C-alpha positions in Angstrom: 0.6 3.4 -3.5 0.4 0.7 -5.5 -0.2 -0.4 -9.3 -3.0 -3.1 -9.2 -2.7 -6.2 -11.4 -5.5 -5.9 -14.2 -7.0 -8.9 -12.5 -7.2 -7.6 -9.1 -10.1 -6.2 -7.4 -10.2 -3.5 -4.4 -11.5 -6.7 -2.1 -7.5 -8.1 -2.8 -6.3 -4.4 -1.8 -8.4 -5.0 1.4 -7.4 -8.9 2.1 -3.6 -7.3 1.6 -4.5 -4.7 3.7 -5.4 -6.9 6.4 -3.1 -9.6 5.8 0.2 -7.3 5.9 -1.4 -5.4 9.4 -1.5 -8.3 10.9 2.1 -9.3 10.1 3.4 -6.1 11.1 1.3 -5.2 13.7 0.5 -1.8 12.5 -2.6 -0.1 10.3 -1.8 -0.9 6.7 -3.5 1.2 4.2 -2.9 1.0 0.5 -3.9 3.4 -2.4 -4.2 1.9 -5.8 -2.8 4.0 -8.4 -5.5 5.4 -11.0 -7.2 8.4 -12.2 -8.3 10.8 -9.7 -5.8 9.2 -7.5 -3.1 12.5 -6.8 -0.9 11.7 -4.1 2.8 13.0 -3.9 5.1 10.6 -3.2 7.6 10.7 -0.5 11.1 8.7 0.2 11.0 5.5 -1.0 10.7 2.6 2.2 14.1 1.2 1.2 15.7 4.8 2.1 13.7 4.8 5.8 15.0 1.3 6.6 16.5 1.4 10.6 14.9 5.3 10.9 12.5 4.3 13.6 
């Protein structure tokens, strides 16, 4: 879940997903916050560090 800067587009999100997926070697999907996006947030990633 991400909050986009006003000057960012979905092309920026796709580019970010691709870059981060390459770096992590795992699929990354970013969901921009906004109207119609209802997602219950789970624990922050900082709480999950070392859990794997």
